[in-house]
Phi, psi and omega in degrees: 000143185258123176303144185295334182297326179278347180269316188237004171053240187290349179281352176292127185267357179237132181303141180302320181298319180293320181298317185285329184272340181283160182240164178295334176297319177294332179270016171094022183304325181298337179260005183271191184293149179251107181201164179266113183255014185292335184253010184255142172279143181104197183204161178280147178206161175242136181284126180249347177195141179239126171242175183297110176082352181221158178224151163265131179233154174257118180237185177294344179264008182100199181275124182228156176264129182230159175278149178235097180261082188293327181289320185273320190265325186242009181057243184274349187262099175275140181293144175233165180301132183101345180294149166264130186225164172251131180240149180209158178273134177236140182304129177081350182244332186086214182283131183225140172286120181255345180203139172251121184282157182302137183274139175280325175220160183210116177272115186217162175218173172287132182302123182295340180267344183224119190300326187237041175232145178274138173243115179275125182268327183198154183231152172059037173276141176274335178215149177236122181254122170279119187255132177220140180269133180284002176272009183215157176296156181252115172282111183303324181297323178293318178299317180298316180297316180293325177294323176298317177301317181296313179297316183298332183298334185091354178270173178285121180276149171207167176239132176242119177261121182259171173059043180295340178278356184227033185290144180247348184217112182290348181275348187300312182299321177295321177297316180299313183293329178286324180281315184284338179052257186277000181283138179296138178239123180244121179264127186228163170210125177282345181285316182245002175086003181305129172076354185292318179294321177299317180293320178301317180297325181287334176287294175082155183301132177076356180263155182242127176250122177262134179257129176229145180166179182287165176292138176089002181277353175104022180296311182293322176298323179295317178299314180301320180293321180291325179286323179105001175202170184287096181262318182249147181290141181251135179262159177286152176243129181293133180289337183291321183223009177063023179265143182246162177274164184279082178289316177284116182252349178223154178279124189238129176263123188240133177273126178278151183290160175059044179053041183274003181100196186228144176236133181250108179274143180231153174298157179300138182261122174269299182269132181237071175282136183274154180227111175046057190241030182302314182295320178293325178300322179297326181289323181283324182247041182301324180295321179286326176297321179295318179294321182300329179294342181264358180294151182297321183251137182294334180257026182302131179268000178058042181222070176075013175289149177294142178074020179279115182294326179291316178299320178295323179292325176294315181298325181278353180088006182279341181225140178285124182299326179293325178292322177297319179297318178295321178298314180297320180298318181291320177299317179294322179298314181290324178295318178295321178297317181295320178296319179294323177297315181294322178293319178297318179296323178297319180294322180293324179292329181276346183295148178302147180303132180091347178277164181284325176065027178117180183282160178297155186284324186222152165248114182245000000 
């Protein structure tokens, strides 16, 4: 196996010394697959970065570059950052990922390029932090969608508010706490260190925290502050609207010093299409789900029907009408997605034996 430093030189984001001295336990082995590897050729590794056709993985030999042949080796399951994989040497190819192990958690959305395909953003995270910068207004609908993604992953959701030293709206934190309800909220600043120790404790040794959020909210700056030096490139943020460019172009898994755990940085997310997230939707909009159970009609659309408990709560001022509208939109989005899935499955069942019967269900 070839160490990544000799393959990609200055593009390696983790110091060689750190790669060689760290262990798979520090990279989350205790949360990885449970199997007997004594009789298998090759070795276990964790994916720390994915590029087109190749991956950087952390193995017992340090950080190495391997080939990722998703069509031949993993069928429909292409490796993503955070995956636990099996790697082996093949003649003429070098190190190749031969198996992707089952994921304990999966951060995913509907693929923005394909209406009915899943796009996995990160795997095997123990916690998912929705990151928002206090230097910009907070769109509640975006927060709700990202929280649904966090809940749907199966990991522990949290909200991290960055740039507390540069806040422009004192109501933002209150909005977050009202929407997130029981979700932990950590307020941070990389300038004065606010909240960083609290966040480090929440990550913990061997655990993985995945960061999701828009471009420019400070995810990479947060990773650099937790690591203690400039590890990831930081992009400029426009002063006119506090929007940043997409400096992070790949999902990167970073080891924090002193057994502090792992942080998975992701590129800024523009489109947040949901994927099979009905149960997660209930967790984010639990108050509206409870009210819906009190509606006169079981199929109430909460749109001016008689006896609608949600409508009555809006009229009395107990519920924000805009939040109800966002809830209805998300319910309709998931229902339409489910109908298209069922229609595709019906067509596949009717397809002649041996035929493809339509496109694949997911891109993983």
